[in-house]
N, C-alpha and C positions, 0 to 999 in steps of 0.2 A: 586771440580774437581776430576774425577776418572782417574787414570793412569793404563793402562793394557798392559802387555807385548805382549798380543795377541789381538784377537778381543773380543768383549763383549760376555761372556758366552761360550767361546770355551774350557775352561779347564775342571776341574772335575765337574763344574756346568752343563755341557752339557750331558754327557752320564751316569751319576750315576743312581742308582735304583729308584730315585724319591720318596723315602719313607719318610713320615712325622710320626715319630713313638715315641709317649710317652712311649711305652713299652720298649725301649732300655735304661734301667737304669743301666745296668751292664757296667762298664767302660772296655775299651780294656785291661787294666792292671788288670787281675783277676787271681786267683790261677790256676796254671797248664798251662796257655797260653804260657809262654816262653818255658817250658819243652816240650810241644807238638810241638812248632815251631822247637826246636832243633832236635826232633825225625824226623821231616820232612825235615831237613836241606838239604839232598842230593836227595830229590824227587822234581824234577822240575815241577811235575804236582800237587803238594799238595796245599790245600787251603791257607796255611800259609807258606811262603817261605822266607828264609833269604839268599840272594846271598852272598857267601863268598867274602869278600873284606877287605882290610887293610885300615880302615878309623877310626881314633880315635873318631870322633864325633859319629859314629855308636856304637862303643864300650861303650862309656859313656851313650848313649841312652839306650842300652840293659841293662847296669848295673842299671840305674835308673828304667827301666821297671821291672826288677826282684825285686827291692826294694819295688815297689808299688803293685806288684801282690800278694796281701794278702786279706783274708776275711775281715780284719779290714778296709782296703782301700775301698772295695766294700760297706761295711756298711756305711762308711762316705760319699761316692760319690753318692750312689743311690738316696737319697732325693734331692741332688743338681741337678742331671741330670733330675729327675722327674719334678722339678719345672721349670727348663729351658725349657724342652721339651713340657710341657703342655702349658706354656705361648706362646711358639713359634708356636705351632700348631694353637692356637687361632688367633694369629697375621697373620699367613700365609693365613688362611681361610678368615680373614677379608680383607686382601689386595686384594685377588682375587675377592672378592665380591664387595667391595667398588670401586675398580678401574675398574671393569667390563672388565677384559681381560681373555681370555680363556686359562687357564693353565691345563685343564682337572682335576681339583682338585676333589677328591672324598674321603669322610670319610665313608667307608663301611667296615673297619676292615682289619686285617691281620691274616693269619693262619700259624703257625709253624707246619710242618709235621715231624714225626719221623718214621724211619723204624726199628730201633733196640732198645734194652734195654738201651744202653748208651744214645741214643737220648731222650728216654722217661724220663730218670732221669734228663737230662738237662732241658727239658720242665717243669718237676715238680718243679725243683729248681727255675726256673724263675717264675712259677705260684705262689709259696710261697712268693717270693720276691714282686711280684705284689700285692698280698693280704696285705702284711705288709705295702705297701705304697699306698693303696687305689686306685689301678689302675684296672679298669674292665678287667677281664680275666676269662676264663674257660677252663678246660681240655675237650677234645673232643675224644670220643672213636669211634664214627661213623661219618666219614668225610662228609657223605651225609647230616648230620644235618646242616652243614654250606655251603657246595657246592653240592647241590642235582644233578646237571648235570655234575659232574666231577668224573672221575674214577682214582684211584691211589692205588698202593699196600701198601701205608703207613699204619701203624698199628694204628695211632692216631695222635693227635695234640694238640696245645694250641692256642686258639682263643682270639685275642685282638679286641673287637668290635669297639673301638674308634680310632684305628689307621687310617691313611689316606695315600694317595699317589697322585702324580701329574706328569705332564710332566716337568721335570726340565728345559729343553731348552726353552720351551714356557713360563715358569714362569720368567726366567731371562730376556728373550726378552721383555715380557710384562712390567716388572718392568723398564727395560731400557728405553722404549718409554715413560712411564709415567713420569719418572724422567727428561728425556730430555726436555719434554714439560714444566716442572716446573723450568727449568733453570740450571739444573746440566750439567756441561760440561764434556764430555767423550773424552779421548785421547787413542784410541786403537792403537795397534802396537807401543807402546811407553814404552819400557823397562826402568826401573830405573837403573841407573849406579852408583849412589852415593848420598851423602848428603853434603851440606855445613852447618857446625855446628859452632855456636858462643856460647861458654860457655855451658850452659845447654839447649840451644834451637837449634832446626833445622830451619835454615833460608831459605834454598832452597833445593828442591828435584831435583837432576840432572838426566837427561834422555838422550837417544840417540837423542832426538829432542830438546835439550836445557834444561834450568833450569826453575823451577817454584817456585816463592816465596810462603812461607807457614806460616800461623799463627798457624794452627794445622795440624798434620800429623797422619793418621791412617795407620798402617802397617797391611794390611790384604792380604798378598801375598800367602796365602795357603802354599803349599809345598816348596815355595821359600823364606819363611819368615826367615829361618835360614841364608841363603846366604846374604840377605839384612841386617839382624841384625848384621852380622859380620863386615859390612862396617862402622858401628858406634860403634863398641866395645860391642855389646850385644850378649850374648850367649843364643839364643832361641832354646831349645832342641825339635825341630820339625823335624821329619824324613818323607821323601816322602814315602808313602805307595801306591804302584801301584795296581790298580784294573782294571778289564776288564768287558765289557758288550757286549753281543751278541744280535743283533736286527734283527727281521724278521717280515714279515707280520703276523698279529695276526690271528691264525687259529680259526675256528668256535668252536672247543672244548677246547679252552684255559680256564684256571680258570678265574672267574669273579672278584676275589680279589687277592691282592698280597699274595705270599707264601714265607716262609723261609724254605728251605730244611735243616733240622737241621744237619744231619750228613754230608751232602755235602757242607755246608756253601755256599749255592747259594740262591740268591733272585730272585724271579720271579715276574715281574711287568706287568700286563696287561694294556697297554696304549690304546688309542682309536683305533689306526690303527696298533699298533706294540706290539709284545710280547718281553719283554726284560729280559734277563738272566744276572745277575750281580754277581760277586764274586772275590775271591782271595785277599790276602794281601801279597804283595811282597815288601820286603825291599831290594831294589837294587839301592839306590841312585836316581839320577835324570835321569837314563837311561829310555828313552821313547820307546825302542824297544819292539816288541810284541813277547812274548814267545808262540809259536803255541801250545805247549803241554799243557800249562796252560789254554788256551782258549778252546781247545778240551776237557779238563777235565770238565769244566763247562758244556759244551754241553752234554757229556756222562752222567754225574751225574744227570742232569735235566731229561734226557730221562728215567732214571730208576724210577724216581718218577712219571713221566707223560707218561706212555707207549702208551696211546690212543691219545696223541696230535701228529698230523702229523708234525714232525720236517722237515724242508727243508734240502737239501744238502748244503754244505759249500758255493757254489757259490752264494747262495741266502741270505747269512747272512752278515750283516754289523758288523764288529768287531771294537770296540773302546777300548782305554785304557786311563787312567788318573792317576794323582798323588794326593792322599789325604794327608793332613797335620796331622801327628799323634804325639801327645805328649806322653811322657813316662808314664804318669799316667792316660791317657785316658780322661782327662778333658781339655777343651779349655784354651787357654792363652788369657786373656782379661784384659784390664785396663791400667792405666798409668804406666810408669816406673820411677824408682828412678833417673835414670841418666839424663833423658830429660823431661823437664817440659811440652813440647807441643807434646809429642809422646804418642799415644795410640796403644796398640796391640790388634788385633782381629784375632787369628789364632789357630791352633792346634785342630780343630774340628773332625779330623779323618774321620770315615765313617758316621758320623751323621751331616755333615755340612749343608746338605739341610734341615734337621729337625731343626737345631739351628740357621739358618741364620737370620730369622726375629727377634728373641729376641736379638741376638747379636747386630744387627743394632740399635735396640731401646735402649739397655743399653749403647752402646757407644755414641749415640746421647745425652742421658741424662747426661752422664759423661762430654762430651765436652762442653755442654751448662751450666755447673756449677751446675746442679741439682743433687739431691741425687738419684742414680739409684734405681729402684724399687726392685732390688735384690742385696744382698751383694756380691761384687766382690772380696773380700779378698781371698776366696779359689782358685781363678783363676789367681792371680797375678803371674808374671814371677818369682818373688823372692822366690817362694815356692821351686824352684829347687836349 
């Protein structure tokens, strides 16, 4: 049984960039990330923004983030993320093919573009890391080699030929219908309000629509995992990281593959009928309001990289926002907990939840079934914090 506080696939699963990217092996907690965020603290239009707020849990999260933002942490985390991402990409493609639902899945690469020297150095660093971990990648000096019919003032880029993308809303809806046909029971609009605990076991999950007996419980509540964990005495250091996407009818001169605009921190995803611009990481708690300046910044930055793309005016753009669950070390939180024998955690995937969803499901299924998971879950345990 799946309990969802909203409808199926309405949260961050709906409007994200839809990227399935084995190239994303650098964790969110990396050298310089927090320092850059603090420099942007008072810029409401910046790609990374921390809203001033007096909340002890955020202070602790930032302290942990600073602790993990080291080169040594990147070195340890990159192979873990690589293995998860490669396995998950294979599973995601397999699901769409075997279940025969149309999620617009395409594996035709991703191109990072840079405009300035700082962006070039960032791409070169990632290129070197990709080589060290046997990920196909190549630096590109002439953009037309990859996108022959696309015009951009970008000076160069980094191309990952094996990256993929899909329509996330269609993927989730397709999966929902397949599982429903196989007997999975879904309870939308059913927020969890608490848990009935006996000793080391959770006996019932309490909701606004009554209680549900439980042999096994998987807490996969995304950005709300921290709040639910508190109800049973677990401190799950997952912060809501708000992101935005702008959607409009796909123009004829849109790029044919996804782009990452390095200096702008914006993702560009060409879906079948829509061009999607996604970006920002805003630590503002569970505030779901839309900051117009931040959305407009995504729009303006994308236009600088794509001056020949006919961008529509604001009244023709659909604006979306959602909360991603960010752990302080940039790795997901997965596996059993010491406190409860029948509770499994699957959260903290930050901006790569779409990429890691399939392998997370497989690993948790193996764990609950009493099998040995195909990957070691020790690095992802809650107790590492």
